C-alpha positions in Angstrom: 0.1 0.0 0.0 1.3 3.4 -1.0 2.4 5.7 2.0 3.1 9.5 1.9 5.5 10.5 4.7 5.4 14.0 5.9 8.3 15.2 8.0 10.6 18.2 8.6 13.4 19.0 6.3 15.6 18.7 9.4 14.9 14.8 9.5 18.1 12.7 9.5 19.1 11.9 5.9 19.6 8.2 6.6 16.0 7.8 7.9 14.7 9.8 4.9 16.5 7.4 2.6 14.9 4.3 4.5 11.4 5.8 4.4 11.8 6.3 0.6 12.2 2.5 0.5 8.6 2.3 1.9 7.0 5.2 0.1 7.2 8.9 -0.9 8.6 11.5 1.4 7.5 15.0 1.6 9.8 17.3 3.4 8.4 20.3 5.1 10.0 23.8 5.0 9.1 26.8 7.3 5.5 27.7 8.1 5.5 31.5 8.7 2.7 31.2 11.2 4.5 29.0 13.6 7.4 29.7 16.2 10.7 29.2 14.4 11.9 26.1 16.2 8.7 24.3 15.3 7.9 25.9 11.9 8.9 22.7 9.9 7.3 20.2 12.3 4.7 17.8 10.9 2.9 17.4 14.2 2.2 21.1 14.4 0.6 21.2 11.0 -0.7 17.8 9.8 -3.4 15.7 11.4 -4.7 12.6 9.6 -7.9 11.7 11.2 -9.9 9.1 9.3 -9.2 7.1 6.2 -10.2 9.9 3.8 -9.4 13.2 5.8 -6.4 15.1 6.7 -6.5 18.4 8.5 -3.6 20.9 7.5 -2.6 24.1 9.3 -2.7 27.2 7.4 0.7 28.4 6.2 2.1 25.0 5.4 4.6 24.8 2.5 3.2 24.6 -1.0 5.4 21.5 -1.6 3.2 19.4 0.8 0.0 20.9 -0.7 1.1 19.7 -4.1 2.1 16.3 -2.7 -1.3 15.8 -0.8 -3.2 17.0 -3.9 -1.8 14.1 -5.8 -3.4 11.3 -3.6 -6.9 10.4 -2.9 -7.5 12.3 0.4 -9.7 15.1 1.5 -7.4 17.9 2.8 -9.0 20.5 5.0 -6.9 23.6 5.5 -7.8 25.5 8.7 -6.4 28.0 11.1 -5.6 31.6 11.0 -3.4 33.3 8.4 -1.4 35.0 11.1 1.6 34.2 13.5 0.6 32.2 16.6 2.7 31.7 19.7 2.3 28.8 22.3 -0.2 27.5 23.1 -2.4 28.8 20.3 0.0 27.5 17.8 -0.7 23.9 19.0 -4.2 23.8 17.5 -3.3 20.7 15.3 -0.9 19.0 17.8 -3.3 16.3 18.8 -2.8 12.8 20.0 -5.3 10.4 18.6 -5.6 6.9 20.2 -8.2 4.8 18.7 -11.4 6.7 19.1 -10.1 9.1 21.8 -8.0 12.1 21.3 -5.8 13.8 23.9 -5.3 17.6 23.8 -5.7 20.8 25.7 -9.2 21.3 24.2 -9.1 25.0 24.8 -6.8 25.3 21.9 -8.0 22.6 19.6 -8.7 23.9 16.1 -12.5 24.5 15.9 -12.8 22.7 12.5 -10.8 19.7 13.8 -12.9 19.6 17.0 -16.2 19.7 15.1 -15.1 16.9 12.9 -13.9 14.6 15.8 -17.1 15.3 17.8 -19.2 14.5 14.7 -17.3 11.2 14.3 -17.7 10.1 17.9 -14.1 10.6 19.0 -13.9 11.0 22.8 -12.0 14.1 24.1 -9.4 13.7 26.9 -8.6 17.1 28.1 -5.0 17.6 29.3 -2.9 20.6 30.1 -0.2 19.7 27.4 -0.6 21.7 24.2 2.1 19.5 22.5 0.0 16.4 23.1 0.9 14.9 19.7 4.6 15.9 20.1 4.9 14.5 23.5 3.4 11.0 22.7 3.0 8.3 20.2 0.3 5.6 20.0 1.1 2.1 18.7 -2.3 0.8 17.7 -1.3 -2.9 17.2 -0.6 -3.5 20.8 -2.6 -0.6 22.3 0.4 1.1 23.7 0.7 4.8 24.4 4.3 6.0 24.6 4.5 9.4 26.3 6.9 11.7 28.2 4.0 13.9 29.7 2.8 13.1 33.2 -0.7 14.4 32.5 -1.2 12.2 29.5 0.1 9.2 31.5 -2.4 10.0 34.3 -5.4 10.4 32.0 -4.5 7.4 29.9 -4.7 5.2 32.9 -8.3 6.4 33.5 -9.2 5.0 30.0 -7.4 1.6 30.5 -4.4 2.4 27.9 -1.2 0.5 28.3 1.3 3.2 28.9 5.0 3.5 28.7 6.4 6.6 30.3 9.5 8.0 29.2 11.2 9.9 32.1 13.6 12.9 32.2 16.6 10.6 31.9 15.6 10.0 28.3 13.9 13.3 27.4 16.7 15.5 28.7 19.0 14.0 26.0 16.5 14.4 23.2 17.8 17.1 20.8 15.6 20.0 19.7 17.2 23.2 18.2 16.0 26.2 20.1 15.1 24.4 23.2 16.8 22.6 26.2 15.4 19.3 24.9 12.6 17.7 22.8 9.8 15.2 23.3 9.8 11.6 22.6 6.7 11.8 20.2 8.6 14.3 18.1 11.2 11.6 17.3 8.6 9.0 16.2 6.1 8.2 13.5 3.8 5.2 13.5 2.1 3.6 10.4 -0.6 1.3 11.8 -1.3 -0.1 8.3 2.1 -1.7 8.1 2.7 -1.9 12.0 6.0 0.1 11.4 7.6 2.6 13.9 9.9 5.2 12.3 12.6 6.7 14.6 14.7 9.8 14.0 17.6 8.4 16.2 17.7 5.1 17.9 15.4 3.6 20.6 17.3 0.6 20.4 20.4 2.4 22.0 18.5 4.8 24.2 15.5 2.7 25.2 16.5 -1.0 24.8 13.7 -2.3 27.0 11.1 -0.5 24.8 12.8 -1.6 21.7 12.8 -5.2 22.8 9.0 -5.0 23.8 8.1 -3.6 20.3 10.2 -6.2 18.4 8.7 -9.1 20.6 5.2 -7.8 19.7 6.0 -7.9 15.9 6.3 -4.2 15.5 8.7 -3.3 12.7 11.1 -0.6 13.8 12.9 1.5 11.3 15.6 3.8 12.8 18.1 6.4 11.4 21.9 5.6 11.6 22.3 8.5 13.9 22.0 7.2 17.4 21.0 10.4 19.2 17.2 10.9 19.4 16.3 14.2 17.8 12.7 15.8 18.0 11.8 16.8 14.3 8.1 17.1 15.0 7.3 13.5 14.4 6.5 11.8 11.0 3.2 11.6 9.6 2.4 8.4 7.6 -0.6 9.0 5.3 -1.7 5.7 3.6 -3.6 6.2 0.3 -5.4 3.8 -2.1 -4.0 4.8 -5.5 -0.4 5.8 -6.4 -0.8 9.0 -8.5 2.8 10.1 -8.1 4.8 10.6 -11.3 
């Protein structure tokens, strides 16, 4: 099945080449409406929701608009045409786990919220605006990986299996412009192929998690660079027909 990968142009080159073996890669350049350190981050701008719908934050680079236009997806561009600082800039940085979504719902994009509510997704309100960046959900084993205490706490109320990534790991995650990044910003999961893509190495930095994933049959594709780097995650958009030339 064809896959369109959307990720920052700061993604490690070795990971980009590995993703190109599995699909087409769309590298995101700066969005002028986002804070500079996050302006190329996919999780700040792209939210695949259901099989045929992808929400896109206004200001995303034209290259991605062209790429998404080549596949059979309904792309909804939403958000203001002006610069937004934190937390307003996090309107699309939402963590979807099955039919639940975790976010600081005060800042959820209104078009996204209406769609999620209309399609019976259950909101889980948390303080973290960067819900998508701080976490990653592995559908095949119902595992929520997060570095946010609030998300960890709320996930327990809804019976999710949760793997909490503590400060010993997160403080070593690179993110230009900040002291450190989040674990979700290093990852991208494709549920259709049960594959986790990693900008860095969880095998080196989190061997127990790596072993758990491999034992459960999750395919793990890592970059040759061992240090984990937060590049705003990787969005894996599966589509039915390959229209790329």
